[in-house]
C-alpha positions as CSV (number, residue, x, y, z in Angstrom):
1,M,-10.4,12.7,-4.1
2,K,-10.1,9.1,-2.8
3,T,-12.7,7.1,-0.9
4,L,-12.0,5.0,2.1
5,D,-12.3,1.7,0.3
6,Q,-9.4,2.8,-2.0
7,L,-6.9,3.0,0.8
8,L,-4.4,0.2,1.5
9,A,-3.5,-1.1,4.9
10,R,-1.6,1.4,7.1
11,E,-2.8,4.4,4.9
12,S,-4.7,7.2,6.4
13,G,-6.8,10.2,5.4
14,I,-9.1,12.9,6.8
15,V,-12.9,12.7,6.1
16,H,-14.0,15.3,3.7
17,T,-17.6,14.3,3.2
18,L,-20.1,11.4,3.5
19,R,-21.9,10.5,0.3
20,G,-24.4,8.2,2.0
21,F,-27.9,9.1,3.1
22,G,-30.5,7.9,5.6
23,D,-29.6,5.0,7.9
24,V,-26.2,4.4,6.4
25,Q,-25.0,8.0,6.9
26,Q,-26.5,8.1,10.4
27,R,-24.7,4.9,11.3
28,L,-21.4,6.2,10.0
29,M,-21.8,9.4,11.9
30,E,-22.7,7.6,15.1
31,M,-19.5,5.6,14.8
32,G,-17.5,8.8,14.6
33,V,-16.9,9.0,10.9
34,S,-17.7,12.6,10.3
35,D,-16.1,15.6,8.6
36,G,-12.6,16.3,9.8
37,A,-12.0,12.9,11.5
38,E,-8.7,11.1,10.8
39,I,-9.1,7.5,9.7
40,E,-6.4,4.9,9.4
41,V,-6.9,1.5,7.7
42,L,-5.4,-1.2,9.8
43,R,-6.1,-4.4,7.8
44,F,-8.5,-6.3,5.6
45,A,-10.2,-9.7,6.1
46,P,-8.6,-12.6,4.1
47,L,-11.0,-12.1,1.2
48,G,-10.6,-8.3,1.3
49,D,-14.0,-7.4,2.9
50,P,-14.6,-6.1,5.6
51,M,-11.8,-3.8,6.6
52,E,-10.7,-2.7,10.0
53,I,-10.2,1.0,10.6
54,V,-9.3,3.3,13.5
55,V,-11.3,6.5,13.9
56,R,-11.2,8.8,16.9
57,G,-9.3,6.1,18.8
58,F,-11.9,3.3,18.2
59,H,-11.4,0.2,16.1
60,L,-14.2,-0.4,13.7
61,T,-15.0,-2.8,10.8
62,L,-16.7,-1.6,7.7
63,R,-17.7,-3.3,4.5
64,K,-16.2,-1.9,1.4
65,E,-19.6,-0.8,0.2
66,E,-20.0,1.4,3.2
67,A,-16.4,2.6,3.0
68,S,-16.9,3.7,-0.6
69,L,-19.3,6.4,0.7
70,V,-16.6,8.2,2.7
71,E,-14.6,10.7,0.7
72,L,-11.1,11.5,2.1
73,V,-8.4,14.1,1.8
74,T,-5.2,12.2,1.8
């Protein structure tokens, strides 16, 4: 299984599970990153971090550290 931080620009996947806990997991869920949500990676900042994603029609930016907590089915 891949994690969100392993995807390249214009790749997508469906959220399988969140590995985070506490505030980090709560924040991701509030942004719409939850089981079954489709996520597409749009682009990365010039140095590779953060990354811009689209989830449930919203454009979000995540640090790779946070993105590594999202397991995907690709």
